[in-house]
N, C-alpha and C positions, 0 to 999 in steps of 0.2 A: 771223807772230808766233809766237815760241816758246811751247810749251805751258807752262802754269804748273806750277811744281814742287810736289810734295806737301808737306804740312807736316812730315812725319816726326816728329810728336809721339809720345810714348811713354806707355803704360799697362802696368803689370806687376801680375799677380796671383800670389800664392803661397799654397800650402796647407801647413799644419803638422799634425803629429800631437801630441796632448796626452798626456804621460806623467806617471805618479805619481813624485814625487821619491824616495819610499822604496823602492818595488818596482822602479822603472824600467820597469814595464809600461805599456801603453796604458790610459787611463781610458775604459772603455766607456760610462759614463753620467755625464758632467760635469753638475753642477747647472745648472738653467736660469738661475739668477740670475748665474752666472759669465758666460755668453754675453751676457746683458743688460748686464753691467758692461763687457765688452769693446766691445760696440756703442756704449755711452755715451761712451767715451773717443775713439772714432773713428767718429762717425755716418756711416752709408752706406758705410763702408770695411771693416767686419768682418762676416763672414757665417758661418752654419753651412754645413757641407758635407754630402755624402751620408751619411757615417757620423758618428755623434755624437762619436767620438773625434777628429774633425778640425775645424779652423777655417780659414777663408780670409780673406785680406786683399787689398785692391786699391788701388793708388794712384789719385789723381786724374789727369786728363790732364796730362802733364808736357811742358814745352817742350823739355827736353833731359835728358841723363843725370844731370847734377848734381842737378837737381830730383827726378828719380826716386830717386836715392840718399837724399836727405833724407826723402822720403816713406816709403821702405821701412825706413829706420833707425828713424824715429818709430813706424811700425806694429809692427815686430818688438819694440821695447822696450815699447810700450804693452801688447801682448798678453802679453808675458812678465811684466810687472809685475802685471797683473790676475790671471793664472792662478796666480802664485806665492802669492797670498793664500789659495788653495785647496789648496796643497801640490802644485802641478803645474808643469810646464815645457813650452814648445813645442819641438819639434825639427824642423828643416828637413831632412828626409830623405824620400826617396820610398818607402821601406819601413821598418818597425821591425825591429830586429835579431832579436827573438825572439817578438813578440806573435803570437797565434793569431787567425785571421780569424773562425772560426765563432761565438764569443760576441758579436761586435760587432753593434751595433744601428744601423739607419739613422734619420735624422732624420725626425720625423713632420711632413712637409709634403707638399702635394699632388704636387708635381713628383717628390719622392723616393719617395713611396709608389707612384706610377705607374711609376717606373723599376724599383723592386724587383719589382713585379708583372710588368712586361713582360720583363725580362731574366732573372729567376730567379737561380739559384746564382751565375753569373758576377758579377752585381751585388753579391752578398753578399761576394765576395772582394775588393772594391775598397778594401782597406786600403792604399791607395797615394796618394801626393801628387805633384803636378806644379807647374810654373810656366808661365804663359802671358804672352807679350809681345805687346802690341798696338802697331802702328805706323800712324800716320795717313796713309792713302792715299785722298784724297777722290774721285778719279775711279774709277768702278766698273769700267770696262773695264781701266784700268791696274792695278787691284787684282788682277784675274784674270791679266793678262799677267805681272805680277811673281810671282804665286803659281806659275805654270807654271815660271818660270825658277829661282826660289830653292829649289825642291824639291831640286835637286841638292846643295845645301849643308846640308840639314837633318841628315844623319848627322854632319857635322863639328860641329854645335852639340850634338848629343846626346853625342858623345864628350867634350866639355868639361864636361858637367854631371852625369855619372853619380853617383848617390848611393843605389843600391838593390842592394847585393850580397847581402844576407841576406834569407831568407824563412823565417819560423817557426823560427828558431833554427839554420838551416843556411846555410852559404855556398853560394849557388846556382851559383857558377861564372860567373855573368853580372855585368857591371858595372851593368846596368839591368834588374833583374828586374821592375821596375814595368811595362815594356812587355809582358812575357810575360803579366801579368795583364790589362793593358789590351786586348791583342789579342783576348781572348775576347769582347769586345763587338762588336756590329755597327757598321758605318760608322766604322771606325777605320783607321789606317794612312795611306798616302800617297794624296792625291787624284789622280784622273786629270787629264789636260789638258783645259781648256775653251778654246774659241775666243773667247768673249765672256761678259760678265756675264749677258746674256740667255739664253745656252745654259745657264749654271749655274742660273739661276732656273727655267728650264723643267724641268730634271732634278729639282730640289728640289720643284717644284710637282707633278710626277708622283707623288712619294712622299707628299706631303701629300694629294693628291686620292684616293690609294688608302687613306688612313687609317693609313699606317704610322708617320708622324711628324706632330707638330703644327706644327713650324716648323724652321728651319735650325739651331737650337741643338742639335738631336739629331744633327747631323753632328759626330762626334768625331775628325775627321782630325788628322793631325800639323800641318796648317796649314789655315786656312779663312778666307774672308771673314767677318768678324763680322756677325751678324744684328742686333746692337744698336748698333754704332758704325761710322763710316766708316773702318774699320781692317782690316789684314791681320794675323791672329792666329796666332802660332806656338805649338804645343802639344806638340812632340815632346820637349822637355827634361825631365829629372828636375829636381826642385827642388835648387838649390845650397845646401849647408849654410852656406858663407860668403857674406855679402852681396856682397863684392867680386867673387865668381865669378858671382853672378847678374847683376851689372852688366856683366861681360865678355861673357856670352852675349847679353844685350840689345844691347850695343854692336856685336857682330859682326852680329847680325840687322839692326839698323837701317842699319848701314853697307853690308851686302850689298844691301839694297833700294835704297839711294841709288846704289850703284855700278851696279846693273842699270838703274835709271832713267836714270842718266847715259849709259850705253851706248845705251839706247833713244832718248834725246834725239838722239844722234849717229847714229841709224839702224843701230845694231849690237845684236845680241842674243846672249846666252849660248847655247851649244849645248844643245839639249834632249835628254834621255835618257828612255827608257821606264822605267816603274816597275820592271820586272824588274831593271834594273841599279841603280837608286837604292835599291830595297829590299834588295839584297845588301849595300850599304854600311850601310844602316840596321841590318841584322842584325849586321854586324861591329862597329859602334859599340855595339850592345846587348850583345853577347857579350864583347868585349874592351876596350870604351872606346877609348882611343887606343893601347893596347898593340900591337895587331895591324896597325896601318896601315889605310888605306882604298884602294880601287881608284881610280886615276886613269884614267878611261876614254879620255881622249885619248892617254895613253901605253900603255894596255892592260896595266897591271901594278899590283900592290899597292905603295904608296909609304909609307914611314914617316910617321907623323902629324906629327912635328916639321918635316919637309920641306914637307908640304902647308901647315902653319901659317905657315911663313916666306913661302911664296908668297902666301897669303891676306893676310897683314899688308902685304906690298908692294902687292898689288892694291888694298887698301882704304885706302892711306895718305891719298890726297886726301880721301876721304869721312870718315875719322876726324878729320882736321884740321878739315873743314868743320862737323862735328857735335860737336866737343869730346869725342871718344872716344879720343884717343890713348893715354892712360894705361890705360884699361879694356881696350883691345885688346892693349896690351903685357903686361897681366897674364896673358894666355893662356899665355905662355911660362912664367910662374911656376906655373900650374896643371899644365902638363905636367912641370915639374921636380919638384914636390912631390907630385903626384897629385891626382886629384879626391877628393871625399868618399868614393866607393866604395873607392878604393885605400887611403885612410887608415883607413877603418873596418876593413878586413881586416887592415891592419898593426897597429892597436890590439889587435884580437882575438888575432892570432898572437903578439904580444909578451907579452900577458897569459898566454896558455897556456904559452909558453916559460918564463915566470917562475914557473910552478907553479899558476896559477889553474885552477879547474875550468871547463869550457865555459860553464856558465850565468853564473858570475861574470865571465868574460871578456866575455860579451855585455852584461852590465850595465855593464862599463867602457866598452864602445862607446857605450852610451846616455849615460853621463856625458860622454864626449867630444863627442857630438852636442849635448848641452845647452850646453856651453861654446862650441862652434864656431858655433852658431846666433846667438850674440850677440857673436862675435869682432869686436873693433875698434869696436863701436858705443858711442857716447856720447850721453847725453841732449842735446837742443837747449838752448842757453843761454837 
């Protein structure tokens, strides 16, 4: 009897920064009643994050990408509506163009207080936001096997999502400066290969027994088996400013997992590569986005990203059709054509400076662009 297919359900989490509409700077201490109001319009789906200037939303378990789109659209609009009453706006970007991290305050909750104490200064620099995509993979050992294989493609996802070129008012030269900040924490980056879920549990158990971590939620890898849900959670991506781009990254991820499962069902596996090689592509995506191409280790050379993308789209055609992701996958070509949020933020800044704006004013224009793009194309549900 053939093994039962995973459900391939979707759950997506997004983190936003809260900005003052007048100054365009981050709001370091939003009023408590504002968060309560956000939680009231979407119970159990809106939460505080580590820093008080952040807010997190999460979809319910979605059967397909269309349902996830409806959930994310509703949540983005709901948060934007509530915070606008307080003179604020959410921006879906992994860093703020000019805010300074030092004055930011963390949320007064036990988990966050412990994180601030244990990590120290690197935790205080976490003025960054990401997006996490959960895909339902019910079999534990299959979850580990697919994690081992899909690691190869994570730099490809990062390159499509970059939204953090600026840090404290400077163009960092990176398309994802968020990862530079995130990498200062322990237990980040690419996970190593595990032979079974039992081996993974044994390794996590050794850290728990030593008193280093309380549970597996303190593993902040680019991808991990969720400790709360029967899912495989990808965490490498920047948050996409446009919702359609979020859906594209999610579509590629779930289709990649289905493709790898399909090959496995037919006794075929994707070739596995050591982290040394995968991490090199991770760096290239962090530094250049898709501009510098990625290494195709089968060919042994750097290949332009648009060529790799065409190959991926062809590879995933059957899976995109089966999961209803064809349009979202096709949108990747549009992302490459117009640029990710990181590309467009830098372009807005450069155009403003070329038109005579002072650097600080140009950065404020980038924030204005982010405010608009975060709600681009979204319409309230009828």
